[in-house]
N, C-alpha and C positions, 0 to 999 in steps of 0.2 A: 593568615596563620596567627594563632595566638602564641606570641613569642614566649610568654611565661610558661605555659603548659606544653607547648610543642604540638598542639592539636591543629588539624587542618579544618578549615571551614568549607563546606560544600558550596560550589558555585552553581546555583540554579535559581530559577524564579519560583518563589514559594506560592505565588498566586496561581500560576499555571504550571502544574507538574507534568503535563503531557508534552512540553516542548522538547524534551530529550528523546521522546519516542520517534520523532521524525528526523533525527540526525542520521539514522541508518539509511543507506541507499535502498531503493526498491529492488526486489528480486528480478530475475530474468534480464540481466545486463543493464539494470537501472531504469528500465522503462515500465516495469510493473507487469503483473500477470495478465491483466486485461489487454493492454496494448500489444504485448508479445503474442497473446492468443489471437488477437485480431489479425496481425500480420501472418502468423502461422496458419490461420484458418483459411487463407486463400489456397494453401497447398493441402491442408488436412481440415476440411470443414467441421469435423467433429469437435475441434477445439472451440469453435464458437458456441456449441451446445454446452460444453463443459464450463465455459466462462459465463454463459447465461444462467446456468444452475448456481454458480457462485454468486452472481449478482442477485438473483431472486432469493438466495439463502442468506443475504446480507453479509457476505464476506467482507465488504468494505467497512464494516464497523471496526474491524481490527486495524485497518489503516485507510483513512478517508481518501488518500491519494490514489487508491485503486478504483474509485467509483467511476470515473469517466471512461477508463478503458473497458471495464466490465460492462458498462452501459452501452458502449459502442458495439460490443459483441452481442449483447441482447438485441440491439437494433438490427445487426447483420443477420441474426437468426430469423427475425420476424420478416425480413425482406426475402 
């Protein structure tokens, strides 16, 4: 804090501005859409197709943490 002016200084890494993006937990109880769809796909197999479409549509570019779960669903569809 700049005590003379009373301004606050933002705390973040100026070199890597995406660090704050991954502070939020993943959706679907924190495990991500892909892994949640993989587990739910054993009961409702259409969820695997939905996740495979998301995988091939490069949904994981929004959040790279989703890539492994969506890829697992794409593999489940192919088997």
